[in-house]
N, C-alpha and C positions, 0 to 999 in steps of 0.2 A: 106415419106418413112416409118416412124414409124406407121402412121395410116394404111398404106397398110399391114404391118406385123400383126397388131392387127386384121384387117378384115380377112386376110387369116387364121390366127390362129383360129379365131372364126368360120369361115366357115368349116375348116377341123374338128374342135372339134364337131361341130353340125353334120357333115357328119358321123363321127365315132359313135356318140351317136345314130343317126338314124339307122345305120346298126346293132348296137347291140340290138336294140329294136325289130328287126324282130322276129316274132314268130318262135321258134325252132320246128323242126319236132320231134314228140314224138319218144321215143325209145321203140321198140316193143320187147317183150320177145322172140318171135320166132327167132329174129336175134341175140340173146345173146348166148355166148358160154356156159352158164350154163343151158340153156333150155333143158329139157328132154321131148320129145314128148310122148304122151300117147300111150300105146300099141295098136296094131292093133286088138288084139284078142277081145277087147270090143267095137270096132267101135267108139271110142271117137274122138271128134274133137280136133284141136290144142288148143282150149281154156281151155282144161283140162290138159294142160302140167304142168310139175313140174319144180322146180328150184333146181338144184343140189348144189347150194351154201348154201341152208338152209335145212339140214336134221333135222328130229325130234331129240330131245335130246337123246332118247334111240333107235336110228336107227340101230345100228350095230346088225346084226343077230348073236345071241349068239353061233351058231354052227361054223360058219366060219369067222365071223367078217366083212363080206361084207355088205355094205349099198345097199339096193335094191331101185329101182326108186320109188316104192310105198311108201317108207319111207321119201320122201321129201315133203316139203310144196308145195302147188300149187302156180303157178306164180301169180294168182290173189290175194292170201293171202299175198305173199311176197311184192307185189306192194301196198297193202292197209295198211301195217304196217310200220310206220316211222322208227323203229329201224332195219328193214330188208332192203328192197330196196326202198321203198317209191314210190309215184306216179311219182317222177322225175327220177326214175331208177338210184339211187345213186351208185349201184354196178354193173351196166350194163357194159359188155365188148363185143365188136363186135366178132362174130364168126370168121370172116376172116379179118385179118389185110391187109391193102393196100399193104404192102411190099410183101406179098405172091403173089398177082396178078402181081406186077411189076416184080418179079423174073420169074414168069411163062411166061410173055410176052418176057423177055430177052431170055429165053430158046427157045421160038418159033422162034425168030429172027435168031438164030444161025443155 
């Protein structure tokens, strides 16, 4: 009986370890709530998007105090600097939480 416990424990520990070693899907900036798409007026692609979490240090417009999207660091810059978001997307937050979708489904059922 004791040997069976040890074998089961070892099996499940190995199984948990193997599942945690699966490669994680990368987090893309376009799916982050801080992503600011480039303006259409210049015809830029999404790869030129900005991150609203990282404005330049002197980003506030001195007339009205509003931070414009042009005053944010690009997403590629934020992902390449460790103290910002890093390649592992340390400050990434999903645009839409799962709870919102669940509530919408509940409303549709009524």
